[in-house]
C-alpha positions, 0 to 999 in steps of 0.5 A, a space after each residue: 259701281 252701280 250702288 255708288 252711282 245710285 247713292 250719288 243720285 239719291 244723296 241730293 234728294 236726302 238733303 232736300 227732303 227735310 225742306 220738302 217736308 217743311 214746305 208741305 207741312 207749313 205751306 202746301 197743306 195750309 194753303 190747300 185747306 184754305 183753298 177748300 174753305 174758300 169754296 164754302 159759304 160761311 153759313 151754307 144753305 145746303 148744309 155745313 161744308 157744302 160747295 159754293 161759289 158765293 165768296 168768289 161771286 161776291 168778290 168778282 161782282 163788287 167794284 170795291 174789291 176790284 178797287 182794293 186789288 188795283 190799289 194793291 197791284 199799284 202799290 206793288 208796281 210802284 214799290 218795285 220800280 223805286 226799289 229797282 231804280 235805287 237798288 240798281 244804282 247802289 248795287 252798281 256802286 257796291 260792285 265797283 268800289 272798295 275799302 271803307 266805301 264798300 263796307 259803308 254801303 254794305 252796312 247801310 244795305 244790311 241795316 234794314 234787314 237786321 232792324 225789326 220790321 215793326 221798329 223800322 216802320 214806327 221810326 218812319 211813322 214818327 218821322 212823317 208825323 205832321 210835326 215830325 222831324 222831316 216836316 220841321 226841317 222842311 219848315 225851317 228851310 222855308 220849303 213848306 208852310 204848315 204841316 203836310 198830311 202825307 202820313 196816310 198817303 199812298 206815296 208814304 206807303 211806297 217810300 216805307 216799302 222801298 226802305 224795307 225791300 231795297 236791301 233785298 234788291 241790292 243783294 240780288 242785283 249786286 250778285 248779278 252785276 258781278 257776273 257782267 264781264 268787264 271786257 264787254 263794258 270796255 269794248 262798248 266804251 272803245 266803240 264810242 257808246 255813251 253811258 246810257 247806251 252802255 246801260 241799255 245795251 250791255 248792263 241791262 241784258 246781262 243783268 236781266 236774271 238779277 232784275 227779274 229775280 229782284 222784281 219778283 221778290 219785291 213785287 210779291 212782298 209789297 203786294 202781300 204786305 200787311 204790317 206796313 199798310 196797317 201801320 202807315 195808312 191805318 185799318 181803313 186802308 183799301 188793300 187786299 191784305 188788310 181786308 183778308 185780315 179783317 175777314 179772318 180776325 175780326 169777322 171770323 169769316 175764314 171762307 171769304 178771307 181764303 177766297 181773297 187770298 187765293 185770288 191775290 195768289 193767282 193774280 201774283 202768279 199770273 203777273 209773275 209768269 207774264 213778266 218772266 215770259 216778256 223778259 225772255 221774249 225781249 232778250 231772244 228777239 234782240 230788243 236788248 242787243 249787244 253793242 
């Protein structure tokens, strides 16, 4: 019996051991190496490989890097809000419809995942050209006069990121909304609660795990996205991922690129922790109280 119980305790570890090894080999070790490089100057005066904070001093002391960080965070927040707003509505409809409508919504949500990222981005690039399909249609309807230069704009970038990340938000939120008891919604309606009140006092608190998970995923992907900003805004886009690529691939300054990457990682982790703590605190204190 003791041997059998011991084997049962060890069996789950054996299943996840390959995943742990892969994560250590392809994530933890490279990140640790990049972190050590970030504390070395590209041309250290005290000898090769000497410890130095010159990279972090340069980043923290230059307003330009703070502006890039602010742009990246603003992009992440906006893309997260739009993805949640669209994804929550689509997920709610997906869990409350059936037949061909549910199949159609599911296919529409999965299509951006199956389409190659670069192909999807280039499709949006063509649509948003000054004389692209969208602007030609708006001009034909008399809504605009002349081309609009929105291809390199911040909101065009938010729109493309939303297109890329809404499917992930829908899948997570749909799984969370399926666990909301229908009797609680019915009880709220019987008590005379309006639709917005049901949303605020019943659906949001009960689906909070899905909201938190989808927010963290979309925010992390948006803040660290490189392909979408470089293809939509160009290499002059003032975002941290573009700067990291520029230092690593063009200037061959891996030390500076590592410092920027580590700062971005720390900021994302801290904001994620604060968001989780705030959502847990609001739920415990009853700001989202049940009807």
